C-alpha positions in Angstrom: 34.8 137.7 -186.0 38.2 135.9 -186.0 41.1 138.4 -185.5 43.8 135.7 -185.4 43.6 132.7 -187.8 46.0 129.7 -188.1 45.2 126.9 -190.5 47.5 123.8 -190.4 50.6 125.9 -189.7 54.0 124.2 -189.5 57.4 125.5 -188.7 60.5 123.3 -188.9 64.2 124.1 -188.1 67.3 122.3 -189.3 69.6 121.5 -186.3 73.2 120.4 -186.8 74.6 118.0 -184.2 78.1 116.6 -183.8 78.5 113.0 -184.9 82.1 112.3 -184.2 85.2 114.5 -184.2 85.0 115.7 -187.8 81.4 115.1 -188.8 78.1 116.9 -188.2 74.7 115.6 -188.9 71.6 117.5 -189.8 68.1 116.8 -188.4 64.8 118.5 -188.7 63.0 119.7 -185.6 59.3 120.5 -185.8 58.7 123.4 -183.4 55.1 123.8 -184.6 53.3 120.8 -186.1 49.9 121.6 -187.7 48.5 124.3 -185.6 44.9 125.4 -186.4 42.9 127.8 -184.2 41.1 131.1 -184.3 40.9 133.9 -181.7 38.0 136.3 -181.9 38.1 140.1 -181.4 38.1 141.0 -177.7 39.2 137.6 -176.4 41.8 137.1 -173.7 43.5 133.8 -174.3 46.1 132.0 -172.2 48.6 130.1 -174.4 50.6 127.8 -172.2 52.8 124.8 -172.4 56.2 123.4 -171.2 59.5 124.8 -172.4 60.1 123.8 -176.0 56.4 123.3 -176.7 56.3 125.9 -179.6 54.8 128.9 -177.8 57.6 131.4 -178.7 57.7 130.1 -182.3 54.0 130.7 -182.6 54.3 134.3 -181.3 57.2 135.0 -183.6 55.2 133.8 -186.6 52.2 135.9 -185.5 54.4 139.0 -185.4 56.1 138.2 -188.7 59.6 137.6 -187.3 59.4 134.0 -188.5 57.8 132.6 -191.7 55.8 129.4 -191.5 57.2 126.4 -193.3 53.6 125.7 -194.5 50.0 126.6 -193.7 48.0 129.8 -193.6 48.3 132.5 -191.0 46.4 135.8 -190.7 46.3 138.5 -188.0 43.7 141.3 -188.5 43.4 140.2 -192.1 47.2 140.6 -192.7 49.8 138.0 -193.6 52.4 138.8 -190.9 55.5 137.6 -192.9 54.6 139.6 -196.0 53.2 142.8 -194.5 55.2 143.3 -191.3 55.2 147.1 -191.4 51.4 147.2 -191.9 50.9 144.6 -189.2 53.1 146.6 -186.7 50.4 149.3 -186.6 47.8 146.7 -185.4 49.8 144.8 -182.8 51.6 145.4 -179.5 54.2 143.1 -178.0 55.6 142.8 -174.5 58.4 140.4 -173.7 58.9 139.9 -169.9 62.7 139.3 -170.3 63.4 141.9 -172.9 62.5 145.6 -173.1 61.4 147.6 -176.1 62.4 150.8 -174.3 65.6 152.8 -174.9 67.9 151.8 -172.1 69.6 155.2 -171.4 66.6 157.4 -172.1 63.9 158.5 -169.7 60.5 156.9 -170.2 59.1 160.1 -171.6 61.6 160.1 -174.4 61.0 156.5 -175.2 57.3 157.2 -175.5 58.0 160.2 -177.7 60.1 158.0 -180.1 57.3 155.5 -180.2 54.9 158.3 -181.1 57.1 159.2 -184.1 57.7 155.6 -185.2 54.0 154.8 -185.2 53.0 158.3 -186.4 50.4 158.6 -183.6 48.4 161.9 -183.9 49.2 164.3 -181.0 45.7 164.3 -179.4 45.5 160.5 -179.5 49.0 160.1 -178.2 48.4 162.5 -175.3 45.1 160.8 -174.3 46.6 157.3 -174.4 49.8 158.3 -172.5 47.7 160.0 -169.8 45.5 157.0 -169.4 48.5 154.6 -169.2 50.4 156.8 -166.8 47.4 157.0 -164.5 46.4 153.3 -164.6 50.0 152.1 -164.3 51.2 154.7 -161.8 54.0 156.0 -164.0 53.8 159.7 -163.2 56.9 159.8 -161.0 58.9 157.7 -163.4 58.5 159.5 -166.7 61.9 161.4 -166.3 63.8 158.4 -165.0 66.2 156.6 -167.4 65.0 153.0 -168.1 68.3 151.5 -166.8 67.4 153.0 -163.3 63.9 151.4 -163.1 63.2 148.3 -161.2 61.9 145.2 -163.0 58.3 145.9 -162.0 58.6 149.6 -163.1 60.1 148.7 -166.4 57.4 146.1 -167.1 54.7 148.7 -166.5 56.7 151.1 -168.8 56.8 148.4 -171.5 53.1 147.8 -171.3 52.4 151.5 -171.8 54.7 151.7 -174.8 53.0 148.7 -176.4 49.6 150.3 -176.1 50.2 153.9 -177.2 49.1 153.3 -180.8 45.9 151.5 -179.8 46.8 148.0 -181.2 44.0 145.6 -182.0 46.1 142.7 -180.7 48.4 142.5 -177.7 50.9 139.7 -177.4 52.3 139.1 -173.9 55.2 136.8 -173.2 55.7 136.3 -169.5 54.6 139.8 -168.5 54.8 139.2 -164.8 58.0 137.2 -164.6 60.1 138.2 -161.6 57.6 140.7 -160.3 56.6 141.1 -156.7 53.1 140.6 -155.6 52.1 144.3 -155.7 53.6 144.8 -159.2 51.8 141.7 -160.5 48.5 142.9 -159.1 48.9 146.3 -160.9 49.8 144.7 -164.2 46.9 142.2 -164.0 44.4 145.0 -163.1 45.6 147.1 -166.0 45.4 144.2 -168.5 41.9 143.4 -167.4 40.8 147.0 -168.1 42.6 147.0 -171.5 40.8 143.8 -172.5 37.3 144.5 -171.1 36.9 148.2 -171.6 38.9 148.8 -174.8 38.2 145.4 -176.3 41.9 144.7 -177.1 42.5 141.1 -178.0 45.1 139.5 -175.7 47.3 136.4 -176.3 49.1 135.6 -173.1 52.0 133.1 -172.6 53.1 132.6 -169.0 54.3 130.1 -166.5 52.5 132.0 -163.7 49.2 130.2 -163.9 47.6 132.8 -161.6 47.8 135.1 -164.6 45.7 132.7 -166.5 43.1 132.2 -163.7 42.7 136.0 -163.2 42.8 137.2 -166.8 41.8 134.5 -169.3 38.4 133.1 -170.2 39.9 130.6 -172.6 43.1 128.5 -172.4 45.0 126.7 -175.1 47.6 124.1 -174.0 50.3 123.4 -176.5 52.8 120.5 -176.4 55.3 119.4 -179.1 53.9 122.0 -181.4 50.3 120.8 -181.2 47.2 122.1 -179.3 46.3 119.4 -176.8 43.5 121.4 -175.1 41.4 124.4 -176.1 38.6 125.6 -173.8 37.7 127.1 -170.5 39.4 126.6 -167.1 36.5 124.3 -166.0 37.1 122.1 -169.0 40.8 122.1 -168.3 40.2 120.7 -164.9 38.0 118.0 -166.4 40.5 117.2 -169.1 43.3 116.9 -166.6 41.1 114.7 -164.3 41.7 117.1 -161.4 40.2 116.6 -158.0 39.0 118.9 -155.3 39.6 118.2 -151.6 37.1 118.2 -148.8 38.8 118.8 -145.4 36.6 117.3 -142.6 37.1 118.0 -138.9 35.3 115.4 -136.7 34.5 115.6 -133.0 37.1 112.9 -132.4 39.5 110.6 -134.2 37.7 108.1 -136.4 38.4 105.4 -138.9 38.5 106.5 -142.6 35.2 108.1 -143.7 33.3 106.1 -146.3 30.8 108.1 -148.5 29.8 107.7 -152.1 31.7 109.8 -154.7 34.8 110.5 -152.5 37.9 108.7 -151.3 40.0 109.4 -148.2 43.6 110.4 -149.1 44.8 111.3 -145.6 43.8 110.9 -141.9 45.4 112.9 -139.2 43.6 112.6 -135.8 40.1 114.0 -136.1 40.9 115.6 -139.4 40.4 113.8 -142.7 41.0 114.7 -146.4 38.6 113.4 -149.0 39.3 113.7 -152.8 36.5 113.9 -155.4 36.3 114.9 -159.1 36.6 118.7 -159.6 33.7 118.9 -161.9 31.3 117.2 -159.4 29.3 119.1 -156.8 30.5 118.9 -153.2 27.0 119.1 -151.8 26.0 115.4 -151.8 29.3 114.4 -150.2 29.0 117.1 -147.5 25.4 115.9 -146.8 26.5 112.3 -146.5 29.4 113.1 -144.2 27.1 115.3 -142.0 24.5 112.6 -141.8 26.9 109.7 -140.9 29.7 111.3 -138.8 30.1 113.7 -135.8 31.0 116.7 -137.9 32.6 119.8 -136.4 33.8 121.8 -139.4 34.7 121.3 -143.1 36.1 123.2 -146.0 36.6 122.6 -149.8 40.0 123.2 -151.4 40.2 123.8 -155.1 42.8 122.0 -157.2 46.0 123.8 -158.2 46.0 124.5 -161.9 49.7 123.7 -162.0 48.9 120.1 -161.0 46.2 119.8 -163.6 48.5 120.9 -166.4 51.4 118.8 -165.2 49.1 115.7 -165.3 48.0 116.7 -168.8 51.6 117.0 -170.0 52.4 113.6 -168.5 49.4 112.0 -170.2 50.4 113.5 -173.6 54.0 112.3 -173.1 52.8 108.7 -172.3 50.4 108.7 -175.2 
């Protein structure tokens, strides 16, 4: 069942620019240009794209902050722009660069205010708070004012606040930005549990593509307000024409290796680097190298997803 539905959604803005000393001109900018997609209940979807692609505009329309210029949009059967209060009970939102917590209050008081705002029953509130405190390691921080928390601690606090009312949908905008490795690991582990065990639908926008690799089974790439890719990570590599690298160590220096299905991209003494399409199996290439050359060792390196997406953006820009 689709929990999020967009059908030919557009959103335009009027921008005024200076055209001389005394005159200004108006021009229309299409932030979202005909978006159509569905997200099913329980999915964890990465929603990525370059700055200005339309990601934040999409999230704002999904939360009801912005109204689409045209098209149809539904979240949990609700029109976000017309029923924001009703929708608020069904969604949670975390912005990596902004907090929803009260700056001068301890975490405990912020959570108590959230309980009253969302009218969460006492037993449900206590169970959810205890679970979030345990999983996010917040016990020692509950009486600390938000302004005294580190970025990683505040982010964990924001995640707990967004989930106290058991939302069906969780929107995450750069949830690991600026966090250290340990804090990122805790946040990712928590989000995996929320998605897999509780069935919460997650829409994640991020520039940290490790978040996508570790959390999302589906990726949507948006550019200039349009979806240019929608599928799994394997398909993303194919769409971006990515390549894996076979690193071969020979017994001694040798001219460039020649085997079907691969090309040498670098030779350094007895070590050579061979590139081949990411969607192809390495087995026949490895067998050919072992059969024809004095092989000592080898390893396969996976393509960086950043490079895949950068190539995809470049192709869209050229097209």
